[in-house]
N, C-alpha and C positions, 0 to 999 in steps of 0.2 A: 568644514564638513568638506570631503572632496572623497566621489565616487570613479575611480578606479574599474576596467575592466582586465581583470588578472593585475598578474607584478609589473610596473615600472619595464620600460622596455631601456636597453642602456643609449641605445642611440638612433635613429631615426631611417630605423629599415624594414623595410617589410617583410613579417615573420606569416605563416599559415603552412598549418598540419592542410593536406589533401591526400584522400586515399581514391583510387579509379576503380571502380569495379569493371571491367571487360568482358562482355559476350565472348567466348571462349567458345560455342555449343560448334557443331558442321552446318546446321542449319544457317550462320551467319556469312557461310561464303558460297551459299547460292546468287547467282548475276542482282537479284531487288534486293540483297541485302550490302555486306561487305566483302564481294570478291578478291581485292587489291590488298584488302589489311588497312585503310585509310586508319581504323582506330587503332591501329599498331602507328602513326606516323604522327599522329595528335598526341598520343598517348607520351613518344619520346619528345613532343615538343612541351606535353607541362615538365616533364620529370628535368628539360635543361634549363628551363626558369621558373620556377615554381621556388621563391627562399623556403627556408623553414625544410618539414618533413612530407615524405612525399614516398607512395607507396601505391603496390598497382596488385589487385587480385583480379586472377582468373576463376575458372569456372569446375568443382571437382569434376572427378569423373566414379561412379561406381565400380569401374570396373580393375582403371586404369592406376584409379587412388585410394584403394582397398587396404592397402596399409596404411594407410591414414584414417577413410572411415571405414573400418570392418564392417562385415555384414556377414550375411547367409544366405545360399541360395536358396531358393525353395521347388526349383525342380521346373516350378510356372514359365510358359514362354507369353509375354504381352507385345501389344505393338510399343512400339520403338518412340520416344515423344518425339527426337531431332530427325528423325524417319517412317516417316506415319503407314509406309512400305513396307519396313522392315520386322521383325521380330527378334527381340530382348528377353531376356531370360530375369524377369525379378526376383529381388532380395529385401531379406527383413533386415532393419539396422542392429547393429549391435551396439548397444550406448546409445547415449546420447549424443548425434553429431555437432546440432549446434551448438554445446559446448562446448567441443574436442574442439573446434572452429574457432573459437576465438579463444580458445586457451592455446592453441595450439600455433593460430594466424595461419591457419591450412591454407594453403594457395596464394601466400601471400611473398610479395617482391618487393625490396626496401634497397630505396636510393639511400646514400650516404653522403656526400657531399654531393654539391649540383653538379658538377662533369666528374660522373662517377664510373668510369670506361666498365666495370665488371657490372655497373648494373644495367647499360647497355650491349655490354657482349649479349647478357643472359636476359635480357627481354624478347627478343624477337621468337628463341621458345619460350618460353614464359607464356606470352599470346596465341602460340597456334590454334588455330578455331581446331580445336578434336575433339574433346567434349560430347559425348553421346549424351549427355545428359543439359537441364539448367535447373542449377539447384541456389538461386538467387538466395536466399535465407541464408545456406553457408557464407557467402559472399560476405552479406554482409553482418553476422557474426564472426569475420574475418576482419571485416575494417573495425569493428567495436575493438575487439582487439588490441586492433595498432596504437590504436586512440587509449587505451586502457595500460601503456607500456610511456608516454609522450604525458609534458608536464602541461595541467592546466593554464589558461591563457592564450596564446593564436588562435583568431579564429579558424573552428573543424570542418571539413566541406567533401561528403562523401560527390565523384562524379558515376554515375551510373550509365554505363552505354552498355545498350542492351535491344534485341527486337522483339522487345515486351510479351516473350511466353516464358512462362515455367514452370517445373513440375506440383507446384504447391504453392499457391498464389493467398494460401491465407497464412502461412507462415510468413512469405517476404513481407506480407503488409504489416506483421506482426513486430517480425526486426526492424523496418523501417520508422514505425511509432515508435519503437524504444531509442531509434538514433536522433530524430525529433526530440524527443523528451529531453534528453543529456544539451539540446542546443546545437547538435550537429544541422548545418549545412545541406541537403542533399537536393542537386543537379542532374534529374532524368534528361536523357541526350538519346533519342528514336529513331531507330536507321529507316529509311525509304518506307515501306511498308510495312512497319512494325504495329504490332496490337498496344494502340496506348491505357489501356480499361486498367491493367494492374496499378500501371505508374497511376495515375487517377484516381484508383482504391484504394488508395496509398494517400490521397491527398494531396500527390504533385502533380505539376502542370507541366509534359515533357515539351523537349524541341525537338519538333523534328524535323530531320534533316538529311533530305532526298538525296542529295549528291556532294560530292567531300567540300566543294567550298561550306557549305551550310556546315558540313563538322566544325570545318575549324573556325568558325564563326560559334557557336555553340560555345566550341573550346574555351575559347576567349573571354566569353559572358563567363562560361563556370568561373575562369579565373579571378574574374571581376570580383564577384561573389564572394572567392576565397580571400581575395585582398581588402574584399569590402569597399572599394573603388568602385563607384555607380560610374564614372563618366567616359561613355562607349562610342567608339569610336569604330567603324569598320567600313568596311568602301573597295570599287574597285580600282586599281590604280588608275586606267583608261580615262573614266570616268570623274575621280577624286583624287588627283593626285594631292593635293594639297592639306594638312589640316594643321591643327591648332594646337600648341601645346599649353595646359593652363599657367597663369602665373602661380608658381607657388608648389607646383609639381617636384617632391624630390625622388622620386625613379618613372621612369616609363622604357617600357615593355615596346618596341615594335616590329608585328611579325608578320612581313611579308612571304604569302603563297599565291603557289599556283602547281601548274604540270610538272612531273619529273625535269622538264627544259628551262627549271628555276635555275640560274648560275650565280646569282648575287645581287644586293640593294644596297642605294645607298640615303640617305637622309641628309637636304641641306635644308641649314637653317640660320638663327641667329647667328646662333654659337657655329657654324663651318659648318664641315661638310663630316658625315656619322657613319661609315660603313658597318652593316648589318654582321658583325660577323661574333655577335656575344654565341650564337648557338646556329647550327645549320645543320637539315638530312634532307636523302630522298630516298626514295623506297621507288622504285620503278613499278610505274601506273596506277601508283598511290598517286605520289605528288611531290614536293618537296615543299623546305621554308627555310626563311632566314629572317633573322632577331637581332635589331639593333639595340641597346642597352644606354642610357643616359640615365646622368646622376647630374640633379640639379641644374636642369638643363636652361637654358634663354625660353622664356616666354615666348609668343609669338609662333607667325605661320611657317614653317616646315613642310619641304618638296619630298615625294617618295620617289626611286628611280628605280624600277627595275632593269635585271639583263636575263631573258625568256620569263620563264614561265606560265607563255601563253594568253590569248586574250583577255581572258577570263582571271589573269595575274590578279589577285585582291591582296588586303593589311587589314590589321588590327589593331588597336591601339589602347597602351593600359597603362593607366597615370595614377600614380600612388603618392598620399602624403600619410602620412604617421600623423594623424588629428584623433586629439581625444577631449571629450569633452571633460570637463571640472568642477564640482559642485562648489563656490566661494565660499557665499550663504547662504538663510542662516544656517548655523551654527544647532540653532533651535528656534522653534515656534510657540505661537500662543493662537487655539485653537479661538475661533471664530474670528480674529484679528489679521486686517493684512498681514505681511509682510514680504520683505522686501527680497527676492531673490535672486544671486546675481549666478550666473556661471560664463566661465572662459573655455575656449578652443589650445588648448598646449600642442606642442610637438614632444614624441617619446613618453607619453604617455602621462601621470598625476603630476609626479615628480619632476615634468622638462620644463620644457621655456614656452612661454605665449607664441601663438601659431601666429606668421604673420600676417599681413594687413591685407596681401593680394592673395593668401592663403580660405581669406574670411571674404570673399565674393560669394555672392549667392547663398551663402550659408545663414540657413535656420535650428535653433535650439527649442527643443519641446521637453519642456514637465508636466511628468506625467503622475497622479498622483493621486489618492481617494478618487478612484472614478473621471477626476477633471484632466483635460490636456490644456496647457498656460503656453503661450507661446511667447520667447525671450525675444528679444530685440536690443541693437547698440543704437538706436534712434534720439536716443535720447526723451522718450514721453513714454507714459504707462508702464514707469517705475524706473527708466533708464536712470542712469543719474547723470554719466556724460556721453551724449554721442559718438562715436566711433573711435573708443580707445580699449576695446576689444574684448570690452566686458559687457556681456548682455545681460536685462535685469526685466524684472517685472514681477507687478503685485499680485503675490497666491494667496488667498485664504484656505486656511487647513479645519475644513470642519469642526474635526474631530481629535482629542487627543488622545495621549499615547505614541508610542514609535511607529510611526507609518512608515512605508515599503513606497519608495521614490526612484522614479528611472530617468535621467537623462536622454534624451534624443541626440545625432549629428546626423545632418544630413547636409551635405554641402558636392559640389561635383567632383569633388576628389576625395570626399570619404563619408562614410557612413558607418556611425556607428553608436551604442546603444548599450548604456554604462547604468547599472543598477546601485542603491543600497538605502540607507535608513534615515531619516530626519525626524529628533523626539520631537515632539507638537504635548507644550503643553495645556493644560485646561485650568480652569478656578470655578469651585461651585462649594460656595459656604448658605452655611440653612440656618435657620433663625431659631422662633420659638415653637416647642413641640407642637402637631395640632393633635386637633378632638376630632372625630366622627363618627357619626349613628349612622352604622349600619340596617339601621332596624328592625321588624322582626320577618322567620321566615321559619317555611316547614323544613320536611326533608324530602329530599333531593331537589334544592332548589335552588335562586343565588341574587345577592341582592352586593349592589353597586353604587359607588358611590365615590364622585369626583373629588380628590387630591386634595386640597389646596394651600398647594407647594407655594412660599414666597421667599426664595432663595436669598440673601443679602446680595452674594454675588455669583454669576452667573457667567463663567466665557466658556463659549466656544461647546461641543457636543462633547459631554464628558459622560466618561460608563459610571455608572452606581450597580449598586448592589445590596439586596433588600437580604436582613436580617432580622430571625425571632428571639425577642424578648422573654417568653415562656412557653409552654408544649402545649398543642391546638387540641382540644376535644376530640376524640375519635369521629372520624369524617366528617372532619371540617377541614379549608382549604383555602389559604387569604392568595390570594395574585394581584400584584400590582400590573395595571397595563399599559404600554407605552406607546407610542408609535413603531417603536421599531422593534417591538415587542412582551413577552410576556413575560415579567419575574418573581420568582418565589423563593421565599425563604431560605439561604442555605445555595441555593442557586450562583449561574455566573453572572455576568456582569452584560449591561442592555447599556449604547448609550441614551442620553438625555441631554436631548436640544436645547439652547435657553426659550422660553414660553410655551414649552410642549404638554401637552393633556394628561394629566395620570390618573387614571381611577383605578383604583382598590376592589375589591372583589370578593367577598365571602359569599363560600358557598358548601350546600351540603351535600352527604351523600343519603342512601335511600334509609340507613340502621344509625344515621348520629344521634347521638341524645342529646335530651333535653340539654340546654347550656346558654349563661345568661353573661358578659361581659359588662361589667360596671364604670369602662373609662381607665382602664387600667395601661399602661404600655405595653404594648403586643409585639408591635412592629417599630425598627431603626432601619432611615435609608440613608447610606455613606456614598459618597465618590470613591471606587473603587484603585485600591493600591492606596490609600491618603489616612490619613492616623487624622485629620479635621473632623468638627464636632458633628456627629450624625443628627441628621431628622428624626425624631421621637417621635412613635405613631398611636395614639392613645383611640382606641376602642371602645363603643359602647354596639350590642346586639342584643337579642334575646330568638334560639332558636325553639323551636314545639319541635321538639325531637321524640324518641322513643323513651316508655321507662321501665324502668328495672325490668321487670318481667315482661314489657316487651320487646325488650331488647336484648335479654338475654335467660327467655325461659326455655326457649330452644335447647340451652345448653343444658340449664338444670333437668331437663326433661330426658338427654341425652346420658347424663350424669346418675342419673335413678335406675333408664333402662340398662345401664353399662355393669351396677348395682345388682341392682337383680340378676340380670346373670351371670356376673362372679359368684353371687351368693349359689345359682344351680350350679353353674361348673364345682365349685367348690362341693357343692354336699355330692356332689360323683368321685374327685379328685383326695379329699380328705380323709374318708375312712380307712380304717388298716384291710389292708387282702393279706389272705396267706399265700404264700411264696412258692411258686409250681412248684420247687426240689423239696417240698414241707412232706414227707411219708409219713403212713401211720402205720401200725400194727396193733386191729382190735382183735382179740381170739376171747376163746374160754377158762383154756388153763396158762399158771405160771411157763411151761416148760414151752407152749407151740412160741412165743415171742419171740426168742433165737431162730425158729424155725419156720416163721411165714415169711415170705419175701414183703416189703410197706407198702403201700399204697400211695401217692400222691391223694392229696384232702383236695387240693382247687381243682385236677382235671380227672380226678375219679364219680366224683361225690357231684351231685346235680343241688341245687339251693344253698351251698356251703359259702356263696361271693358275696360281698359288702351290700347293702345299702343304700342309700338316699340317707346320707347324714349317718349311718347305722356302719359300725365296724364288724366284719364278717364274722359268722359264727360257725357253727359246727357242731349239729346234738347226735353224743354217742347210743343208738336204739339198744335194746337187746335182743334183736334179730344181726347183729352184728354188722348193722350200716349205718350208713351218717347220712343228715339230711338238714335241712334249715329249720325243721319244726320243731318245736322244744313239744307236745304234748309226747308223753311217754316214752321219754328219754330216762336215761340213765344217767348222763353226765354232759357238760357243753366242752368245749374248746372258742376258747374266743380269741382272737387275731392284735395284736399289739404291734408296739414298735418293731423289736428284737422279739422276741416267744411267743408262742400262742399263752395265754391263761387258762388253766385245767379252773373247770367249777363243778362242782356240786350238783345235781339235779333232783335227783326223786330219790335218790340211794346216798349213804356219807363213801364219802372218796377217798382214798386212800394213798402215801407216794409214800416209796422206799426210801427209805434215808440211807446215809455213808456208811453206816454200822448195821446194816441191812434188815433193820426193823420198818416197819409198816407205822408211819404217822399222818395221824387225820387233817383233815386238809382243811383249813379255816373257809365259812361261805361266800368268803370274798376268794377264793381261788389262789391259786398258787403256779409262778411260770413254769410253765413243762420246756422245760428245756431238752432236745434231743436225745433219745439215750438212761433219759427221768423212767423207770418204770410207774404205771399208778395202776391200782385195785378197785374197783367200783364194789361197796357191798363189802360182808364178810368173808365171801370165798369168790370173785371175781363175778364178772369176767375183769381184764388186765388188756391195756393198751399200753403204746411207747410210742415215742414221735422220735424220726432219724430224718438224717440230712438225707437226701438224693441226687446224683448224680445226673446234671439237665437229658 
């Protein structure tokens, strides 16, 4: 198995993705900050030499950039963040500025090829110190937008040049945190008297640069970070003109810098003389630089000479080799058993050629896996098979089975890389005969625990195990297996189980557990997770002195009885039939009056004619032409039914008029009194008729 970081490179060439965020606020023009714009000079230097993708982000101004970050004026005047003695108008953002900055890469100037004249021509205007706001959160979002459009693989670095002041520090810290979570390296560079609190609050340690020379050194260090090339040489020419190029360096940049009188620089060494003409720039009062570039230079001592640049002229050396650590073996390992881990350093990615012996000088390879860090060696000891063959080895014991994440670190003078991958670690766990366990007697809200005598026939390494139930437990019963790594429950997840580890099985009961007895039935099985091997069957005995049926369910029975009584009471009032509110009655002395008198609502007009408890509504007709609920002295009765009331005789005979106009006697069980039908009480009256009334 090979561990690689991104896609293999086609050739041994440095590639990086670098975004420089430059503080272009008006406060940077102060005499104790960057009045001569050294930041412009060093940004141009990086643009001249960074291999790969390069972009510069300026700060946005609420007023000047209103078309990019729309806002609404509030009419309120506040103190200006960049000019404490001035007054600025407060505005409210329209939309999400941070999202706009990322999606639109606002304030970004992107370089094409290394010698991009259009880019260099636009850079001075782009970095003018004219912003009246310090909104670095937007700048970091824009930087992320630059990375969004680039292919993953090359190392990504943000170089943040500022005075440490911002209008919204919390948003800056959040934006930095998201970039760091994406694996972006962030180098914070702080001018002179700037405030380091913001950078430190974001987990960064800023490089403080009180002078232009310090800024050059800081940017050289940031470039080494971007290229993952740690070997550092920074010196003054007068004090240390000789420097060493390491054996195996593939690309070397030498940057000479000084004041604006610097006219040239040359290198002399084992490979002859090299003129620093790879890149050059001068900015009045800010300084000047000259860059020499060497491919696969001769190793050894080299001397630098400069023409002009002042007494403080200095230089920085960046040496790069495209070295990548590759894990050669094992492709798999057995947990608990020492495995030979071998790795190699290659040029140009995992598919490249082995590194040269000179490139491996002072090289360290370290494997990190499962919380352990193991150093690999090429000295023919501690697992390495042959000394000096370029294959680093060590014996590593992986305690757990499964797919394990591993990281291989390379640390050498020429390169610092870390690549991650996965290693399949196997394990072995085989169980023997079923296990019998007696948990004893326990009561309510109790726990009984006993050691589980597990005796695997084979157990190699820490193997994840799972617990499964073979039958349903009684209510308020719970079984659990305690391991040193946690507690397993039936149907739950898996936990690592190491050889010789103790296992304790527990039965817990709740406060409402019923009586239960186990007589040695198979209740559980323990198996290695993700395998189809034979599990360990666990047969259990116990006796729980819990609640009886009435003690456990008496409350429910009482509740059901109460609900039944309540339902009966409610039904006593709901079931009986009632007169409709629109049912009217005409009750008069003569037949002719039936057509002359307006009907009156039985339900609304008369009292006592409603329904009772399990009794249908009744209306008794009395000789005074009134209705009531009293049967005493009544002449006839109307009883509410589902469709029509039933007319019943009481003290006298009751008649109804037939369709032929004859009067027919109503039987004792009554007759449905449909609206419009006429009834007569006795031989001469009185008469009554039901009718439907409007509401």
